[in-house]
LUMSE-956163 format. One record per residue (C-alpha): residue number from 1; x, y negated, z negated; residue in three letters. Coordinates in Angstrom, 1 decimal. Layout:
N
n; u; v; w; res
NUM; X; Y; Z; ALA
...
# end
This chain:
626
n; u; v; w; res
1; 175.3; -2.2; 101.1; MET
2; 175.0; -5.8; 101.9; ILE
3; 177.7; -8.4; 101.5; TYR
4; 177.6; -12.2; 101.3; GLY
5; 180.4; -14.7; 101.1; SER
6; 180.6; -18.4; 100.5; ALA
7; 183.3; -21.1; 100.5; TRP
8; 183.5; -24.2; 98.4; ALA
9; 183.2; -26.6; 101.4; GLN
10; 181.6; -24.5; 104.1; VAL
11; 178.8; -21.9; 103.6; LEU
12; 179.2; -18.7; 105.5; GLU
13; 176.9; -15.7; 105.1; VAL
14; 178.1; -12.2; 106.1; VAL
15; 175.5; -9.5; 106.1; ASP
16; 176.4; -6.4; 108.1; ASP
17; 172.9; -5.2; 108.8; ASP
18; 170.3; -7.6; 107.3; ASP
19; 168.0; -4.7; 106.6; TRP
20; 166.4; -3.6; 104.4; PRO
21; 167.8; -6.3; 102.1; ILE
22; 169.2; -9.6; 103.3; LYS
23; 171.6; -11.4; 100.8; LEU
24; 172.4; -15.1; 101.4; THR
25; 174.2; -17.9; 99.7; PHE
26; 172.8; -21.4; 99.5; SER
27; 173.8; -24.7; 97.8; MET
28; 172.1; -26.1; 94.7; ASP
29; 172.6; -29.9; 95.1; PRO
30; 171.4; -30.5; 91.5; ALA
31; 174.1; -28.2; 90.1; ALA
32; 177.1; -29.6; 92.0; GLY
33; 179.3; -28.6; 94.9; GLU
34; 180.7; -25.6; 92.9; HIS
35; 177.4; -23.9; 92.3; ALA
36; 175.6; -21.3; 94.5; ARG
37; 172.3; -19.6; 94.7; VAL
38; 172.2; -16.0; 95.9; LEU
39; 168.9; -14.8; 97.4; THR
40; 168.1; -11.1; 97.9; ALA
41; 165.1; -10.6; 100.2; GLU
42; 163.6; -7.2; 100.9; ASN
43; 162.8; -7.2; 104.6; LEU
44; 161.6; -3.6; 104.6; ALA
45; 158.1; -2.1; 104.1; ASP
46; 159.4; 0.0; 101.2; PHE
47; 160.8; -0.7; 97.8; ASN
48; 164.5; -0.8; 97.0; CYS
49; 165.7; 0.3; 93.6; THR
50; 168.6; 0.1; 91.2; LYS
51; 169.9; -3.3; 92.5; LEU
52; 173.3; -4.1; 91.2; ARG
53; 175.0; -7.4; 92.0; LEU
54; 178.7; -8.3; 91.5; GLN
55; 180.7; -11.4; 92.6; ALA
56; 184.4; -12.1; 92.7; LYS
57; 186.5; -15.1; 93.7; ALA
58; 189.7; -15.6; 95.6; GLU
59; 191.7; -18.9; 95.0; ASN
60; 189.2; -19.7; 92.3; GLY
61; 187.7; -18.8; 89.0; THR
62; 184.2; -17.6; 88.3; LEU
63; 182.7; -19.5; 85.4; LEU
64; 179.2; -18.2; 84.7; ARG
65; 176.1; -16.7; 86.3; GLY
66; 172.5; -16.1; 85.7; GLY
67; 169.1; -16.4; 87.3; GLY
68; 166.9; -13.3; 87.8; HIS
69; 169.1; -11.3; 85.5; THR
70; 171.9; -12.3; 83.1; PRO
71; 175.5; -11.9; 84.1; ALA
72; 178.7; -11.3; 82.2; ARG
73; 182.4; -11.8; 83.1; LEU
74; 184.3; -8.5; 83.4; VAL
75; 188.0; -8.8; 84.5; ASP
76; 187.3; -12.0; 86.3; GLY
77; 184.2; -10.7; 88.1; ARG
78; 180.6; -11.6; 87.4; LEU
79; 178.5; -8.5; 86.8; VAL
80; 174.7; -9.0; 86.8; TYR
81; 172.3; -6.7; 84.9; ASP
82; 170.6; -4.2; 87.1; GLU
83; 167.2; -5.0; 88.7; VAL
84; 165.1; -1.8; 88.6; PRO
85; 163.1; -2.5; 91.8; VAL
86; 162.7; -5.1; 94.5; LEU
87; 159.3; -4.6; 96.1; ALA
88; 158.8; -4.8; 99.9; ALA
89; 158.6; -8.3; 101.1; GLY
90; 159.7; -9.9; 97.8; GLN
91; 162.9; -11.9; 97.0; SER
92; 164.8; -12.7; 93.9; ILE
93; 167.5; -15.3; 93.1; LYS
94; 170.7; -15.3; 91.1; TRP
95; 173.1; -18.2; 90.3; THR
96; 176.8; -18.6; 89.9; LEU
97; 179.3; -21.3; 89.2; GLU
98; 183.0; -21.3; 90.1; PHE
99; 186.0; -23.6; 90.3; GLU
100; 188.9; -23.7; 92.8; PRO
101; 192.3; -23.1; 91.4; LEU
102; 193.7; -26.2; 93.1; ARG
103; 192.1; -29.3; 94.2; LYS
104; 191.7; -29.4; 98.0; GLY
105; 192.1; -25.6; 98.3; THR
106; 188.8; -23.8; 99.0; PRO
107; 187.8; -20.9; 96.9; ALA
108; 186.3; -17.8; 98.6; ALA
109; 183.5; -16.3; 96.6; VAL
110; 182.2; -12.8; 97.7; THR
111; 179.0; -11.2; 96.4; ALA
112; 178.2; -7.5; 96.7; ARG
113; 174.8; -5.9; 96.2; LEU
114; 174.4; -2.2; 95.8; ASP
115; 170.9; -0.5; 95.8; TYR
116; 169.0; 2.6; 96.8; LEU
117; 166.7; 2.3; 99.8; GLU
118; 164.5; 5.1; 98.7; LYS
119; 164.7; 7.3; 95.7; PRO
120; 165.7; 10.7; 97.0; ALA
121; 164.9; 13.9; 95.2; PRO
122; 167.8; 15.5; 93.5; LYS
123; 168.9; 18.6; 95.5; PRO
124; 168.9; 21.9; 93.9; ALA
125; 172.3; 23.0; 92.8; THR
126; 173.2; 26.5; 93.9; PRO
127; 174.6; 28.9; 91.4; PRO
128; 178.2; 28.2; 90.7; LYS
129; 180.8; 30.8; 91.5; PRO
130; 182.8; 32.4; 88.7; ALA
131; 184.9; 29.8; 87.1; ALA
132; 188.4; 29.5; 88.5; GLN
133; 191.3; 29.1; 86.2; PRO
134; 192.5; 25.5; 86.1; SER
135; 195.4; 24.0; 84.3; PRO
136; 194.9; 21.4; 81.7; ALA
137; 194.6; 17.8; 82.9; ALA
138; 197.6; 15.6; 82.6; PRO
139; 197.7; 13.1; 79.8; PRO
140; 195.6; 10.1; 80.5; SER
141; 194.7; 6.8; 78.8; PRO
142; 191.9; 6.9; 76.3; ALA
143; 188.5; 6.4; 77.8; ALA
144; 187.1; 2.9; 77.7; PRO
145; 184.6; 2.4; 74.9; SER
146; 181.1; 3.1; 76.3; LYS
147; 177.7; 2.5; 74.7; PRO
148; 175.6; 5.5; 73.8; ALA
149; 172.9; 4.5; 76.2; THR
150; 172.8; 6.5; 79.4; LYS
151; 173.8; 4.7; 82.6; LYS
152; 172.0; 5.4; 85.9; PRO
153; 175.1; 6.5; 87.7; CYS
154; 175.9; 9.2; 85.2; THR
155; 173.3; 11.2; 87.0; ASP
156; 175.2; 11.0; 90.2; TYR
157; 175.3; 14.3; 92.1; SER
158; 176.6; 14.6; 95.7; PRO
159; 174.1; 15.9; 98.3; PRO
160; 175.1; 19.5; 99.2; VAL
161; 173.8; 22.1; 101.5; GLY
162; 173.0; 25.8; 100.8; ARG
163; 176.4; 26.9; 101.9; ASP
164; 178.2; 24.5; 99.6; MET
165; 179.2; 24.6; 96.0; THR
166; 179.9; 21.8; 93.5; VAL
167; 182.4; 21.6; 90.6; ALA
168; 182.5; 18.5; 88.4; GLU
169; 184.8; 16.9; 85.9; LEU
170; 183.8; 14.1; 83.5; ALA
171; 187.0; 12.4; 82.5; TYR
172; 188.4; 12.1; 79.9; PRO
173; 185.9; 13.5; 77.4; THR
174; 184.1; 16.1; 79.5; GLY
175; 180.8; 14.3; 78.7; ASN
176; 179.2; 12.1; 81.3; ARG
177; 177.8; 9.7; 78.7; ASN
178; 181.1; 9.1; 77.1; THR
179; 183.5; 9.4; 80.0; SER
180; 184.7; 6.8; 82.6; ALA
181; 185.2; 8.8; 85.8; VAL
182; 183.0; 11.6; 87.3; LEU
183; 184.8; 13.8; 89.9; VAL
184; 182.9; 16.3; 92.1; HIS
185; 184.6; 18.8; 94.3; GLN
186; 182.2; 20.0; 97.0; VAL
187; 183.5; 23.2; 98.6; MET
188; 182.1; 25.7; 101.1; PRO
189; 180.8; 28.9; 99.4; VAL
190; 182.6; 30.9; 102.0; GLU
191; 185.1; 30.3; 104.9; VAL
192; 186.8; 32.4; 107.5; ASP
193; 190.4; 33.4; 107.1; LYS
194; 192.8; 31.1; 109.0; GLY
195; 190.1; 28.8; 110.4; LYS
196; 189.9; 25.1; 109.5; PRO
197; 187.1; 24.1; 107.1; TYR
198; 186.2; 20.8; 105.4; THR
199; 185.4; 19.9; 101.8; TYR
200; 185.0; 16.7; 99.8; GLN
201; 186.1; 15.0; 96.6; TYR
202; 183.5; 12.5; 95.1; HIS
203; 185.1; 10.1; 92.6; VAL
204; 182.5; 8.0; 90.7; THR
205; 183.0; 5.2; 88.2; ASN
206; 180.5; 5.8; 85.4; ILE
207; 182.1; 3.2; 83.1; TYR
208; 180.3; -0.1; 82.4; ALA
209; 182.8; -2.2; 84.3; GLY
210; 185.4; -1.8; 87.0; SER
211; 188.3; 0.6; 86.8; LEU
212; 191.7; -0.1; 88.2; GLN
213; 194.5; 2.0; 89.7; ASN
214; 192.3; 5.1; 90.0; VAL
215; 194.2; 8.1; 91.4; GLU
216; 193.1; 11.7; 92.2; LEU
217; 195.7; 14.4; 92.2; GLN
218; 195.3; 18.0; 93.6; ALA
219; 197.9; 20.6; 92.6; PHE
220; 198.4; 24.3; 91.9; THR
221; 197.0; 25.3; 95.3; PHE
222; 196.2; 29.0; 95.8; ARG
223; 195.4; 30.2; 99.3; ASN
224; 194.5; 26.6; 100.4; LEU
225; 196.6; 24.6; 102.8; ASN
226; 195.6; 20.9; 103.4; VAL
227; 195.7; 20.0; 107.1; VAL
228; 194.5; 16.4; 106.9; LYS
229; 192.3; 14.1; 104.8; SER
230; 190.4; 10.8; 105.1; ASP
231; 191.7; 8.8; 103.5; PRO
232; 195.2; 10.1; 104.0; ALA
233; 196.9; 11.7; 101.0; ALA
234; 200.4; 11.2; 99.7; GLU
235; 202.3; 14.5; 99.7; SER
236; 204.0; 15.4; 96.4; GLN
237; 206.1; 18.4; 95.4; THR
238; 203.3; 20.1; 93.6; ASP
239; 200.4; 18.9; 95.7; GLY
240; 198.7; 15.7; 97.0; TYR
241; 197.7; 12.3; 95.6; ARG
242; 195.0; 9.9; 96.7; TRP
243; 195.3; 6.3; 95.6; ARG
244; 191.7; 5.2; 95.3; ILE
245; 192.6; 1.8; 93.6; GLY
246; 189.8; -0.2; 92.1; GLU
247; 186.4; 1.3; 91.6; LEU
248; 183.5; -1.0; 90.8; ASP
249; 180.9; 0.0; 88.3; GLU
250; 178.8; 3.0; 89.6; CYS
251; 180.9; 3.0; 92.8; GLN
252; 181.7; 6.3; 94.5; THR
253; 184.7; 7.0; 96.8; LYS
254; 184.5; 10.2; 99.0; ILE
255; 187.6; 11.9; 100.2; ILE
256; 187.1; 14.2; 103.1; ASN
257; 189.7; 17.1; 103.4; VAL
258; 190.3; 19.5; 106.2; THR
259; 192.1; 22.8; 105.0; ALA
260; 192.8; 26.4; 105.9; THR
261; 193.0; 29.6; 103.9; SER
262; 195.4; 32.3; 105.2; GLY
263; 194.4; 35.2; 102.9; GLU
264; 191.3; 37.0; 102.1; VAL
265; 190.2; 36.4; 98.5; GLY
266; 189.8; 33.1; 96.6; ASN
267; 191.1; 29.7; 97.5; ALA
268; 191.6; 27.3; 94.7; THR
269; 193.0; 23.8; 94.0; ALA
270; 193.3; 22.2; 90.6; CYS
271; 192.4; 18.5; 90.1; LEU
272; 193.3; 15.7; 87.8; ALA
273; 192.1; 12.0; 87.8; VAL
274; 193.8; 9.0; 86.1; SER
275; 193.3; 5.3; 85.9; TYR
276; 195.0; 2.4; 84.1; SER
277; 192.7; -0.4; 83.3; ASN
278; 194.1; -3.8; 82.7; ARG
279; 192.6; -6.6; 80.5; LEU
280; 192.6; -9.9; 82.3; CYS
281; 192.0; -13.2; 80.6; ALA
282; 191.6; -16.2; 82.8; VAL
283; 193.0; -19.5; 81.6; THR
284; 192.5; -22.6; 83.6; ARG
285; 195.7; -24.5; 84.3; VAL
286; 194.9; -28.1; 84.8; VAL
287; 196.8; -31.4; 85.1; GLU
288; 194.9; -34.4; 83.8; PRO
289; 195.8; -37.7; 85.4; GLY
290; 195.4; -41.4; 84.5; LEU
291; 195.1; -44.3; 86.9; LYS
292; 194.4; -48.0; 86.2; LEU
293; 193.3; -50.6; 88.8; VAL
294; 192.9; -54.2; 88.0; LYS
295; 190.9; -56.8; 90.1; THR
296; 190.5; -60.5; 89.5; ALA
297; 188.9; -63.4; 91.3; THR
298; 191.7; -65.5; 92.7; THR
299; 191.0; -69.2; 93.0; ASP
300; 189.2; -71.3; 90.5; HIS
301; 188.7; -74.8; 89.1; LEU
302; 190.1; -75.4; 85.7; LEU
303; 186.6; -75.8; 84.3; CYS
304; 185.5; -72.4; 85.7; ASP
305; 185.9; -68.9; 84.4; GLU
306; 187.7; -66.0; 86.2; ALA
307; 186.3; -62.5; 86.2; GLU
308; 188.6; -59.6; 85.7; MET
309; 187.7; -55.9; 86.0; VAL
310; 189.8; -52.9; 84.8; LEU
311; 188.9; -49.6; 86.3; THR
312; 190.5; -46.6; 84.6; VAL
313; 190.0; -43.2; 86.2; SER
314; 191.1; -39.6; 86.0; ASN
315; 192.4; -38.4; 89.4; PRO
316; 193.6; -35.1; 87.9; GLY
317; 192.0; -31.7; 87.3; SER
318; 191.8; -31.8; 83.5; GLY
319; 190.0; -34.0; 81.0; THR
320; 191.9; -37.0; 79.7; VAL
321; 191.3; -37.6; 76.0; ARG
322; 191.1; -40.8; 74.0; ASN
323; 191.8; -43.3; 76.8; VAL
324; 192.6; -46.9; 75.7; LYS
325; 193.0; -49.8; 78.0; VAL
326; 195.0; -52.9; 76.9; VAL
327; 195.4; -56.2; 78.9; ASP
328; 197.6; -58.8; 77.3; GLU
329; 196.9; -62.1; 78.9; LEU
330; 199.8; -64.4; 79.8; VAL
331; 200.3; -67.8; 78.2; GLU
332; 197.6; -70.3; 79.3; GLY
333; 194.9; -67.7; 79.7; LEU
334; 192.4; -66.4; 77.1; MET
335; 189.0; -64.7; 77.1; THR
336; 185.8; -66.7; 76.8; THR
337; 185.7; -65.8; 73.1; ASP
338; 189.2; -67.0; 72.5; GLY
339; 191.3; -63.8; 72.6; LYS
340; 194.7; -63.3; 74.2; ARG
341; 194.4; -59.5; 74.3; LYS
342; 191.7; -57.3; 75.7; VAL
343; 191.4; -53.9; 74.2; GLU
344; 188.9; -51.2; 75.0; SER
345; 188.3; -47.6; 74.1; ASP
346; 187.3; -45.7; 77.2; ALA
347; 186.9; -42.3; 75.4; GLY
348; 187.4; -39.1; 77.3; ASP
349; 187.5; -39.0; 81.1; LEU
350; 186.5; -35.8; 83.0; ALA
351; 188.3; -35.0; 86.3; PRO
352; 187.1; -37.6; 88.9; GLY
353; 185.4; -39.8; 86.3; GLN
354; 186.1; -43.5; 85.9; SER
355; 185.0; -46.3; 83.6; LYS
356; 185.2; -50.0; 83.9; GLN
357; 186.1; -52.8; 81.5; VAL
358; 184.9; -56.3; 82.7; ALA
359; 185.7; -59.6; 81.0; PHE
360; 186.0; -63.3; 81.8; ARG
361; 188.9; -65.6; 81.1; VAL
362; 189.5; -69.3; 81.2; LYS
363; 192.7; -71.3; 81.5; ALA
364; 194.0; -74.1; 79.3; SER
365; 196.1; -75.6; 82.2; LYS
366; 196.4; -75.5; 85.9; THR
367; 198.8; -73.1; 87.6; GLY
368; 199.1; -69.5; 88.8; GLU
369; 198.8; -66.7; 86.3; PHE
370; 199.9; -63.1; 87.0; ALA
371; 199.8; -60.1; 84.7; ASN
372; 199.0; -56.4; 84.6; GLN
373; 197.2; -54.1; 82.2; ALA
374; 198.1; -50.6; 80.8; VAL
375; 196.1; -47.5; 79.9; ALA
376; 197.2; -44.9; 77.4; ARG
377; 195.7; -41.5; 76.5; ALA
378; 196.6; -38.4; 74.4; ASP
379; 199.5; -36.3; 75.5; GLY
380; 201.7; -39.4; 76.3; GLY
381; 199.8; -40.3; 79.4; LEU
382; 200.2; -43.9; 80.5; THR
383; 199.3; -45.9; 83.6; ALA
384; 200.1; -49.5; 84.6; GLU
385; 197.7; -51.4; 86.8; SER
386; 198.7; -53.4; 89.8; ASN
387; 199.5; -57.1; 89.2; LYS
388; 196.8; -59.6; 89.8; THR
389; 197.3; -63.3; 90.5; SER
390; 194.7; -66.0; 89.5; THR
391; 195.1; -69.6; 90.4; VAL
392; 193.5; -72.5; 88.5; PHE
393; 193.3; -75.9; 90.1; ARG
394; 191.9; -79.3; 89.1; LYS
395; 190.9; -82.4; 90.9; PRO
396; 192.3; -85.6; 89.4; VAL
397; 190.5; -88.9; 90.2; LEU
398; 191.7; -92.5; 90.0; THR
399; 189.7; -95.6; 90.6; VAL
400; 191.0; -99.2; 91.2; ALA
401; 188.7; -102.2; 91.1; CYS
402; 189.6; -105.3; 93.1; SER
403; 187.9; -108.8; 93.2; ALA
404; 188.9; -112.4; 94.0; PRO
405; 190.2; -114.3; 91.1; GLU
406; 187.9; -117.3; 91.6; GLU
407; 184.8; -118.3; 93.5; ARG
408; 182.7; -121.5; 93.6; PHE
409; 179.2; -121.4; 92.4; ILE
410; 176.8; -120.1; 95.1; GLY
411; 179.6; -118.4; 97.0; ARG
412; 179.7; -114.6; 97.5; VAL
413; 182.3; -112.6; 95.6; ALA
414; 183.1; -109.0; 96.8; GLU
415; 184.0; -106.3; 94.3; PHE
416; 185.7; -103.2; 95.8; CYS
417; 186.5; -99.8; 94.3; PHE
418; 189.2; -97.5; 95.7; ASP
419; 188.6; -93.9; 94.6; VAL
420; 191.3; -91.3; 95.2; LYS
421; 191.8; -87.6; 94.4; ASN
422; 195.4; -87.0; 93.3; THR
423; 194.8; -83.5; 92.1; GLY
424; 195.2; -80.1; 93.9; ASN
425; 191.5; -79.1; 94.1; ALA
426; 188.5; -80.6; 95.8; VAL
427; 186.4; -83.0; 93.7; SER
428; 182.9; -81.9; 94.4; ALA
429; 179.8; -84.0; 93.7; ASP
430; 181.9; -87.1; 93.2; THR
431; 179.9; -90.1; 92.0; VAL
432; 181.0; -93.7; 91.4; LEU
433; 178.7; -95.8; 89.1; THR
434; 179.2; -99.5; 88.4; THR
435; 177.5; -101.8; 85.9; SER
436; 175.5; -104.7; 87.1; ALA
437; 177.8; -107.8; 87.4; PRO
438; 177.2; -110.1; 84.5; THR
439; 175.8; -113.5; 85.4; GLY
440; 175.4; -112.8; 89.0; ALA
441; 173.0; -111.4; 91.5; GLU
442; 173.9; -108.4; 93.7; ILE
443; 173.3; -109.3; 97.3; VAL
444; 174.8; -106.3; 99.2; GLU
445; 175.9; -102.7; 98.3; ILE
446; 176.5; -101.0; 101.6; GLY
447; 174.9; -97.9; 103.1; SER
448; 176.2; -95.4; 100.6; LYS
449; 175.1; -97.2; 97.5; GLY
450; 171.9; -96.8; 95.5; THR
451; 170.6; -99.5; 93.2; ARG
452; 169.9; -98.4; 89.6; GLN
453; 168.5; -100.0; 86.6; ALA
454; 171.9; -100.6; 85.1; GLN
455; 173.9; -101.1; 88.3; GLY
456; 174.8; -99.2; 91.5; VAL
457; 175.7; -95.6; 92.2; ALA
458; 177.7; -94.2; 95.2; TRP
459; 177.5; -90.5; 96.1; GLN
460; 181.0; -89.9; 97.5; LEU
461; 180.5; -86.1; 97.9; GLY
462; 183.6; -83.8; 98.1; ALA
463; 186.9; -85.5; 97.9; LEU
464; 189.8; -83.4; 99.2; LYS
465; 193.2; -83.6; 97.5; PRO
466; 194.8; -86.9; 98.6; GLY
467; 191.6; -88.3; 100.1; GLU
468; 190.5; -91.9; 99.3; THR
469; 187.2; -93.6; 99.7; GLN
470; 186.4; -97.2; 99.3; LYS
471; 183.1; -98.8; 98.4; VAL
472; 182.2; -102.5; 97.8; CYS
473; 179.4; -104.6; 96.4; LEU
474; 178.8; -108.3; 96.9; LYS
475; 177.5; -110.7; 94.2; ALA
476; 176.7; -114.3; 93.8; ARG
477; 176.5; -116.6; 90.7; ALA
478; 174.4; -119.8; 90.5; THR
479; 176.3; -121.2; 87.6; ALA
480; 179.8; -121.4; 86.4; ALA
481; 180.6; -118.1; 84.8; THR
482; 182.8; -115.1; 84.9; THR
483; 181.4; -112.1; 87.0; ILE
484; 182.6; -108.8; 85.5; ARG
485; 181.8; -105.2; 86.6; THR
486; 183.0; -101.8; 85.5; ASN
487; 183.3; -98.8; 87.7; GLY
488; 183.3; -95.2; 86.5; ARG
489; 184.0; -92.2; 88.7; VAL
490; 183.5; -88.5; 87.9; ALA
491; 183.4; -85.2; 89.9; GLY
492; 183.0; -81.5; 89.2; ARG
493; 185.8; -80.4; 86.9; CYS
494; 187.4; -83.9; 87.2; ALA
495; 187.9; -86.0; 84.1; ASP
496; 185.9; -89.3; 84.5; PRO
497; 188.0; -92.5; 84.8; VAL
498; 187.1; -96.1; 84.7; GLU
499; 188.4; -99.5; 85.9; ASP
500; 187.0; -103.1; 85.7; ALA
501; 187.6; -106.4; 87.4; CYS
502; 186.2; -109.9; 87.3; GLU
503; 185.9; -113.1; 89.2; THR
504; 185.8; -116.6; 87.7; LYS
505; 183.0; -118.7; 89.2; VAL
506; 183.6; -122.5; 89.1; THR
507; 181.7; -125.5; 90.3; GLY
508; 182.8; -128.5; 92.6; ILE
509; 182.7; -131.9; 91.0; PRO
510; 181.3; -134.7; 93.2; ALA
511; 181.2; -138.2; 91.7; ILE
512; 179.1; -141.1; 93.1; LEU
513; 180.2; -144.5; 92.0; LEU
514; 177.7; -147.3; 92.5; GLU
515; 178.0; -151.0; 91.7; VAL
516; 174.9; -153.3; 92.1; VAL
517; 174.4; -157.0; 91.2; ASP
518; 171.0; -157.8; 89.8; ILE
519; 170.9; -161.4; 91.2; GLU
520; 172.5; -162.5; 94.4; ASP
521; 173.1; -165.4; 95.3; PRO
522; 173.5; -167.3; 92.0; ILE
523; 174.1; -170.9; 91.3; GLU
524; 177.3; -172.0; 89.7; VAL
525; 176.8; -172.0; 86.0; GLY
526; 174.3; -169.2; 86.1; SER
527; 174.8; -165.6; 85.0; ASN
528; 174.4; -162.4; 87.0; THR
529; 174.7; -158.8; 85.8; THR
530; 176.4; -155.9; 87.6; TYR
531; 175.1; -152.3; 87.0; ILE
532; 177.9; -149.7; 87.3; ILE
533; 176.5; -146.2; 87.7; THR
534; 178.5; -142.9; 87.8; VAL
535; 176.6; -139.8; 89.0; THR
536; 178.0; -136.3; 89.1; ASN
537; 176.5; -134.9; 92.3; GLN
538; 178.6; -131.7; 92.2; GLY
539; 178.4; -128.3; 90.4; THR
540; 181.2; -128.8; 87.9; LEU
541; 181.4; -131.1; 85.0; ALA
542; 183.7; -134.1; 85.3; ASP
543; 185.7; -134.8; 82.1; THR
544; 187.3; -138.0; 80.7; LYS
545; 185.6; -140.3; 83.1; VAL
546; 187.3; -143.8; 82.9; ARG
547; 185.8; -146.9; 84.5; VAL
548; 187.6; -150.2; 84.9; THR
549; 186.1; -153.4; 86.4; ALA
550; 188.0; -156.5; 87.7; VAL
551; 185.9; -159.7; 87.6; ILE
552; 186.5; -162.1; 90.5; PRO
553; 188.2; -165.4; 89.9; ASP
554; 185.0; -167.4; 90.7; GLN
555; 183.4; -165.9; 87.6; ALA
556; 184.0; -165.2; 84.0; GLY
557; 183.2; -162.4; 81.5; HIS
558; 180.0; -162.8; 79.5; VAL
559; 179.3; -159.3; 78.1; SER
560; 179.8; -155.6; 78.7; SER
561; 177.5; -152.7; 77.5; THR
562; 176.7; -149.2; 78.5; GLY
563; 177.8; -145.6; 77.9; ALA
564; 181.0; -146.6; 76.3; THR
565; 182.3; -150.0; 74.9; PRO
566; 184.4; -152.2; 77.1; GLY
567; 187.6; -153.9; 76.3; GLN
568; 188.2; -157.3; 78.0; VAL
569; 191.7; -158.3; 79.1; ASP
570; 191.5; -161.5; 81.1; GLY
571; 189.5; -160.7; 84.2; GLN
572; 189.8; -156.9; 83.6; LYS
573; 187.3; -154.9; 81.6; VAL
574; 188.2; -151.4; 80.7; THR
575; 185.5; -149.1; 79.4; PHE
576; 186.3; -146.3; 77.0; ALA
577; 186.3; -142.9; 78.8; PRO
578; 183.3; -140.6; 78.8; VAL
579; 184.4; -137.2; 77.5; PRO
580; 182.2; -135.2; 80.0; LYS
581; 179.7; -135.9; 82.7; VAL
582; 177.8; -132.8; 83.5; GLU
583; 176.7; -131.8; 87.0; ALA
584; 173.7; -133.9; 87.9; GLY
585; 174.3; -136.3; 85.0; GLN
586; 174.4; -140.1; 85.3; LYS
587; 176.4; -142.6; 83.2; VAL
588; 175.7; -146.4; 83.4; GLU
589; 177.4; -149.6; 82.3; TRP
590; 176.3; -153.3; 82.5; ARG
591; 178.7; -156.1; 83.0; LEU
592; 177.4; -159.8; 82.8; THR
593; 179.4; -162.6; 84.3; VAL
594; 178.9; -166.4; 84.8; LYS
595; 179.5; -168.2; 88.1; ALA
596; 182.3; -170.8; 87.8; LYS
597; 182.7; -172.0; 91.4; LYS
598; 181.1; -171.3; 94.7; PRO
599; 182.4; -168.7; 97.0; GLY
600; 182.2; -165.0; 98.1; ASP
601; 182.9; -163.3; 94.7; ALA
602; 183.7; -159.6; 94.8; ARG
603; 183.6; -157.4; 91.7; LEU
604; 186.0; -154.5; 92.0; SER
605; 185.3; -151.2; 90.1; VAL
606; 187.6; -148.2; 89.8; GLU
607; 186.9; -144.7; 88.4; LEU
608; 189.3; -141.9; 87.4; SER
609; 188.8; -138.5; 85.6; SER
610; 190.5; -135.2; 85.0; ASP
611; 189.0; -133.8; 88.2; GLN
612; 189.8; -136.8; 90.3; PHE
613; 193.4; -137.9; 89.7; THR
614; 193.2; -140.4; 92.6; ALA
615; 191.0; -143.4; 91.7; PRO
616; 187.5; -143.9; 93.2; ILE
617; 186.9; -147.5; 94.1; ARG
618; 183.8; -149.5; 94.7; GLU
619; 183.2; -153.3; 95.2; THR
620; 180.1; -155.5; 95.0; GLU
621; 179.9; -158.9; 96.8; SER
622; 178.0; -161.9; 95.2; THR
623; 177.5; -165.2; 96.8; ASN
624; 178.1; -168.1; 94.4; LEU
625; 176.9; -171.6; 95.3; TYR
626; 176.5; -175.2; 94.0; GLU
# end
């Protein structure tokens, strides 16, 4: 016989002679860690016949077998159909699957192969001596049901010599084809009085399956004294009992007995055999388990989405049925499709199996959101996940525009923007854009600015919480106006904000007052005309321009014309005011006087306006002669 054994984690092959048939275990990676392949290889140069393979498990359960011949489960063992012959140099393969009783505890699987190395001719059976009386066999259980087909081991006959005789008993029916146990008693034909001699009992299982609690009893001894036996017998009041135990299908146990006979005549011993088969049904005892693990990305901007994954698994040894996973989101969170509750049917989970439920959420406000999910299954199984915490942050931008209230025409006005992040997250890709100042030319934007068709853009980059950046542009107006610009700042996930500021651009009034006499000197009695000219040389209009002239005593008023009419009051002529004298504009009046007496006559002219509250004076000297 050849034996092989294997463990669930470590393969170990035991073969006591390796010849002529070598039996080995090997793994089948495609079938899983609890599957084995048994290979029988004939190493001899002759055929082996009647190969019978059986397998049993300790700390485990055999599930199924197959391969070269089909297998069936008999009392927890796998019994494979017989292989008639294995030719020299050939090999065959069987398969088996098993399962450890407890996770983490190895199962020992042992396979046994019985065969005949060479078919031996059946020895001739010598004539039997006269039948000896024997008592009826003791009551025994009914024989197991056997098929009518003949089994190979029902032909079992012990090898005997010419000086030996064989008696047999087919129990319980007396017919080998319908009985379960075949007992042969191999005795010497003749022995010497008082001298030890040996004989044998051959007990063979001819049932299609194993037999349990097999016992052989010898009683009603006549002229036969048992000296010893192998295996040892248990002594009883009426004889001896040999506990054979379990007999595999077609297995034979041989009992060797040494005895003496003290009288001349016949020596006899009566036999009885019994067994008590048990019906074993294997039920797997399992413990399903349920475990739920939740993961979530932790830190996000409010405009981003967080990813959450629920992993439900079965760490137990039995299948979990109808698994459902539920995650009720806290206030402020919802899935991307607007749901506050995530529900998923995970179905059934085999031992060690896991499934994942992934989804994305968004927040309606900033803050930290923590929650956990729960899984439920048939049989009242529940599992809560770990708590996860997800934080949503947001950058908050402010912008403040500053500019001088007033600038003169042609002077540069500087417009500055202070951009600050008052939120709790970085404002990435921050950009400030300003409109082109109205009525002015941009003359400087700094190194960070870029001119655009509609204004200027500043790439401010990433603004950390609390950080401020300041940028400025300079503009100049060539006319009186109001320069106005608007700044808009935006960043990733930050709401855009705007601010505007303006500068009033004004001109500078500059009045030139000129008085010129057309004729000088003049003779007494003659007339001369003074031309009074007011010119606005500045950049701002002068309003309500008033001109007053005082005629010297040596002359008298003749006429007054010009931009506005004049009113004469003695030697004083007051011209009506001019509403506005634009920048660059000239206004002119003519005043004609007559010389009355000789002397150095001086015409005095005075100008006042809204822009010049202090009077501007000018005089013109004319020489009067006789």
